[in-house]
N, C-alpha and C positions, 0 to 999 in steps of 0.2 A: 608602202603607204600604210598597210595594216599595222606593221610594227610601230610606225610613228604614232598612229592613233592610240595603240595600246600604251605606248610610252607616255603620251599626254594624259590618258585616263589614270594610270597608276600614279603619275606625278601629281595629278589633282587630288588623289586620295590622301597622299602622305604629306604634300606641301600645298597649302591653300594658295590658289592663284590670285586671290585678291590682295595678298601682302606684297609690297614692293620688294625688289631684289636686294635692296640695301637695308631691309628691316632688321635682319640679324647681324651680329658682329661679323666682319669679314666680307669678302666679295662674293662668297659662295652662298646661294640661297639655302643650301642643305646644311650649313654649319649649325643651325639651330637644333636639328635632329641629331647630329653627330658633333658634339662639342669638341674643339681642338684640345689636344693633350699638351701639357707643359713641355718645354724644350728638353728638359733634363730626363723626361720619360720617353718622349716621342723619338728622339735621336737614337738611343740604343735599340729601341724596338724596331725602328725602320732599318737599322743596320742588320738586325737579325733577320728581318723579312727579306732583304736583298740577298743575304747569304742563302736563305731557303729557296728563293727564286732561282738562284744559280745552280742549285741541285737538280732542278727540273730540266728536261730536254729543251735546248734553246730554240728548236724549231716549233715548239708549241705556240699557239696564239697567246696573246697577253691575257685574254679573258680565261682561257683554259688554265694558264699558269696560276692565275689568281684563284680560280676555283679549286685547283689542286692544293694551294696553300691553305685555303679555308677548310678543305677536307682534312688535311693533316692537322690543322689547328683543332678541329672537332675531335679527332682521334686522340690527340695529346691531352686535351682537357678531359676527355672521358677517362683516360687512364689515370690522370691526376685525381679525378673525382673518386674512382674506385679505391685508389691508394689512400686518399684522405678519409674515406668512409671506413676502411679497414683499420686505419690508425686510430680514429675516434672510438671505434668499438673496443679496440684493445685498451685504450686509455680508460674507457668506462669500467672494464673488468678490473683494472688495477686500482681505480679510485674508489668505486663503490664498495661499501662494506655493509654488514648487517645493521650496524648502528649509525649509518649515514643519515643526515637530516632529510626531511621529506622534500625540501626544495631542490636538493642536489639530485635526489632520485628522479624527480620530475625533469629537471634540466638535462640530465644525461640519459633520458629515455632513448631506446633504440630507434624508434620512429623519428624522434626529434633530430638525432644525430644523422641518420640517413638522409633526411630531407634537407638538413642544413648543408650537408656536403654537396648536394646537387646545385646549390646556388653558385658555387665557384665556377662551374663549367660555362654557363652563358656569360658571366662577367668577364672571364678570360677571353672568350671568343669576341666579345665586344671590344675588348682592349686590343686584340689583334686586328680587328677591322679598322680601328682608328689609326693603327700604325702602318696600314698599307700605303704604298707610294701615292696612289690615286684613290682615296677612300670614298669619294663622293659620287660613285656611279649609282644608277637606279637600283640595280640588284643589291648592292651593298647597303643602300638606304633601307630597302625593304627588309633585308636580313637583320640589320641592326634594330629596326623598329620591332620586329617580331621577337627578337631576343630580349628587348626591354620589357615587352609584355610577358614573356616567359619568366623573367626575373621576378616580376610582380606575382605571378602564379606560384613560383617556388616559395616566396616569402609567405604568401597566404597559406600554403600547405604546411610550412613550418609552424605557423601560429596555430593552425588546426591541430597539428600533432601535439603541440604543447598543451592545448586545451583538453584533448583526449587523454593525455597522460595525467593531467590533474584530476579529471573525472575518474579514471581508473584507480589512481592512488586513493581517492576518497572512498570509492566503492569497496576496495580491499580493507580500508581502515574501518568502515562501518560493519563489514562482515565479521571482523575479529574484535570489534569493540564491545565491551559488556553493556554499554549504554548507547542507545540510538541517538543520532544527531540529525540535523537538517540535511537534506539532500541538495546538492548544488547542480543537479543535472539540468534542470530547466534553465538556470542562468548560463550554464555552459552552452547549451543549445542556442540560446538567444545570442550569446557572444559569437558563436560560429556563424550564425545567420548574418550578423552585422559585418563580420570580417569578410565573408563571401561577397556580400553586396558591395562593400567598400573596395574589395579587390577587383570586382567586375567594373566598377566605375573608373578606377585608376587604369585598368588595362584598356578600357575604351578611350580614355584620355590619351594614353600613350600611342594607340593606333591611329587616332584621328588628329593628334596634336592640338587637343583642346584642353582648356583648364578643367580640372575636376569640379570646381565650383560652378562652372558654366553648365556642366551636365547635371549637377544637382539642382540648379535652378530650373532646368527643363523638367526634371522629375517632379518639382513642386507643382507644375501645372497638371500633372497626372495624380495628384494627391487623392482625389475622389476614387479613382480606379484602384490605387494602391490600398486605400482603406478598405475597399471591398474585397480585394484579393487577400489581404492579410488581416481580415476581420477576426478569424478564429485565433490567429497568432497573437494579436493584441489582447483579446479577451483572456486567452489562456495565460499569457505572461502576467497580466494584471492580477488574475486569480492566484497564480503561483507566488507572486510577491506577497499578497495578503495572507495566503496560507502559511508561508514560511516566516514572515515577520511576526504574525500572531501565534506561531507555533501550534497551528491547528491540525496539522497532518505531518507525519514522518513516515519514512520507509520502515516497514516492520509493524505498523499499527494495525490493529484489528478494527475494521470498520464495517458497518452494516448500512446498506442503502437499498431498501426493498424496491424502490421504483425503477432501478436498473438491474435488479437481480444480483447485487453484490453483497456478499457476506463472507469475509475472509480477511486475509492479511495483505497489506500493501507491499508489493514486491518491486515496483518501479514507479518513479515520479519523473516524468519527462515534461517537455514544454507544452505539448498539446494534449497529452493523455496521461492518466494514472492507471496502472495495471494492478488488479486485485486478484489474488489467487484464492478462490473460494475453497471451502472445506472439502468439497467433492473433487478438488484438484482441477476444476475448470478455471478459465481466466476471463475476467470481466474487465473490459476497457472503458473507462469513464473519461469523457472530456474534462479537462482541468477546470474550465469555467463553470461546469455544472456543480462542482463542489462548493462554489461560493453562492450560486443562485438557488440551490436546493439543499435541504437538510439531510444530514446523515448522522449516524451514531458512531462515536469513537470510543473503543473500550480500553484506551491506553490508561485511563485512571485506575481501572481495575488491576492492570498489570503493575503499575507503579505502587499501588497500595499494598501489594503482596497478599491480598485476600480476594476471595471470590464469593459472591452472594449465593446462599441457598434459600430459596423461597418456594415452598411446596405446601400443599394442603392435603390433609387426610379427610376423606369423606366417611363419617361414622353413621351407623344406623341410629336414627332418632329414637326408636323404640327400645334401644339398649341403655339409654341414659336413665338413671334412677338414683334415689337416695341410698346411702350406705347404711347397713345395719351394724350394730355394735360388733358382732363377730367378724364382719367383713373389715371393719376398721382395725381390729386387732390383727387380722391377717396381713393387712397392708403395712402395719407398723413393723413387720419383720423385714421390709425392704429398707436397706440402709439409706439409700438416697431420699426416701420419702419420710423417714421417721422424724427428722426435725420439723418438717412442715406439719405433720399430723399432730405432734405434741403441742406445737404452738397453736394450731387451729382448734384443737379440742379444748385447750384452756380458754381461748377467746370465745368459742361457742358456749362453753359452760358459763362464763361470766355474763354473756349476753342473754342466754336463756334463763338464768337465775333472776335477772332483773325483769324479764318478761313475765315469768311465772307469778310474780307478785301482783301483776296487774290483770292476769287472766283468771277466769273462772275455772273450776276443776274440769268442766266439760270441754272448754276451749283448750285447756292445757293438754288434754288427752289427744287432741288433733295434731299430727306431726307438722301440718302446714303452718301452724301458728308459731313454730319454733324454727330456729336456724339449724340446718343440718348439712352434712357433707354429701357431695355427689361424687359419683365415680368419675364423671368427666372432669370436675375440678381437680380431683386428686391426680388424674392422668396428666392434666396440663402442668401441675406442680412437679410431677415426676419428670416430664420432658424438660422442663426448665432446669431442674437439678442435674439431669443427665447431660445437658448441653454445657453447664458450667464446669463439669468435671471431665468433659471430653478433651483429650489432648490435641485433636486436630481442628478444634473450633477456636477462633479468635475471641479471647475474653475481653479485649479492649474495644470491641465493636458491638453494634446493636444485636441484642438477642430478644426476640419476642415470640411467645407462644400464646395465641389468643383464639377465641372462637370467632370466626369471620362471618357467622350468620348461618342461616338454614336455607336450603334450596331443595328442589326435587331430588337431588342426589344425596340428601341427608344433611347432617350437621358438619360444617366445614371447620376443621381445626387447622389453623395456619401456623407454620413453623418458619421463622425468619431468623437467619444467622449468617455468619461468614466463616468459610473454611480458611485454614492457615496456609493454603497453597493456591497458586493460580495454574498449576499444571492440570491440563484437561483430564488425563487419565487418573491422576491422584484425586482430583476434585470429584469425579464421578464415583470413584471407589469409596470416598468418605461419605457422600450423601447416600450411596447405596447401602453401606453398612449401617448408617444411622436409621434409615427407614426400615430396613430388615429387622433391626432390633425393636423398633416401635411397633411394628405389625405383630411381632411375636409376643409382646407383653400386653397387648390389648385384652386377651381373655382374662388375665389376672385382675383387671379392673371391671370385668363384666361388660365390656364394650365389644361391639361387632362392627366390622368394616361394611359400609354400604357398597353393594355391587349389583350390576344388572344380572338378572337370571339367565342361565344358559339353557341349552336344550335338555341337558340332564336334569336341571331343576324343574322344568316344565313336565318332563315325564314323571318325575317323582311326585309332584303335586297332583297330576292327573290320576295316577295310580292310587293315591291316598283319597281322592275325592270321588272315585268311581264307585257306584252302588249297583249291584246286579238287580235287574227287574225281571220277574217271571212273565212269560208271554201270556199265561191264562189269567193273570190278575187284571181285573177291570177297574181297579182303583186308580186314581190319577197318579201320575208319576210324581215322585218326591221332588221338592225344589232343587235338590242337589243334582238330580238327573237332567234337568233342563239346562239349556245353555247359560241362562242367567244364573241359575243355581250353581252350576259348575264354576262360573266365573267368581261368584262370591266365595265358594269353597277354596278356590285358588288363592283369593286375596287373604282369606282367613289363615290358610296354611302358610302363606308368605309372611304374615305378621307373627304367628305363633311359633314358627320354627326358623332358625337361621338358615340362610342359603348354603348350599354345598359349596366348598371352596374350589369349584371347577373353573370359575371365571376370575379375571384379574381384579386385584383390589383397587378401590377408588382413590388413587393418588393423582393429584393434579400437579403437573410440572409447569410452573409459570416462569421459570428462569431459562436463560439461554445456555447453550453448552459452553 
């Protein structure tokens, strides 16, 4: 009784009870699940099956003999699959060459060939089941249905292997390509997701003998739940499509996204996340949809231009800026880079001052402020401009600016704006390091001093210079310098009258990224 109930339950799982017995072609209600073979194929196979049954002991029950035939069939198809896989791999070694096209390399990928060979085994076993003398038993029906689902699984795995081979080929191409291209990893992952979902639906349709469209219509009722489950996937895919179609991000780009702590190179672009390797070798994972909803900086334009910006400021002591005396101008004219500027400027100043002297009284003409004069700061800026124009590692076709950016508590800010002729990090730092080493060393030639915060050595020097010994017997009031206020004023006077010792770092503001 229990076996009969089990038979009825299994029959209800694989053959719907509401369908009439004559619904499918033929008199057997199982013929829909196991379609009949053509006579020209069925007769030779059944003859081979009868011969195989005769090899088995005749005293075995019929079910045991059929089970033995099925086991032998599985063994034979497994051996055939191994032989076919070996033959396909040998064919691959003979066909593929170093100059083979990309599509052939993908089509003959090892994983694709191995998984393709595995489709043969379940198909041959199904063919053997159809050729049995009495193929419509319950066990045969269950085995045939499971093999049908397994065939679908094998096909899905072949498609996934093909997609993996395509992605691997593109990754290798991008690694050896001199120019970066768009990554298709997000599209491959989405295609794999669609293939897996489609395979699961078809497998469920095979196991339940339902139409895949009927199962899809049932999934439509769960659309709200599916939208919630795949919310991140949908957002990430939409963002990935926009990033790729607008060429906003590529693998290998240097991006900066402070809100997530990312500052480095994009190493991987997947469906759900983008991996950024920061300059400290840490990895930051950014959800793909955030790259569309939030702002970030992409430094690809700098790499493609072949130049890198240098934007720094020199903080100069404001008390060191003054007018140049004639002897100082003659000394600066000995500098080759500055001579054309000084000759042109002296001629222009002479013409302007000659016109002014005609309108000034002798007393007003004796005052230097009523006449135009050269300053050491202006000559220094002219020297820096000429130095940049002659520098071999500075791009001459891009913007070069040397200007006074204003004054601040840190002194007079002289800004230097130009572009190096390389984007290599190490070479870039070497170029700007050599540039500012040279500029710092020539400042004394112009009578300029770098503004810098005093160090402990500077304070000790000023205190020693401001200290005045006081005799204990003296009843006179202490000198102003001996009081705290007087000492402070003496320190200020010393700091103005004498340059600070070069014990602290120069005032260079670095406003550019590395």
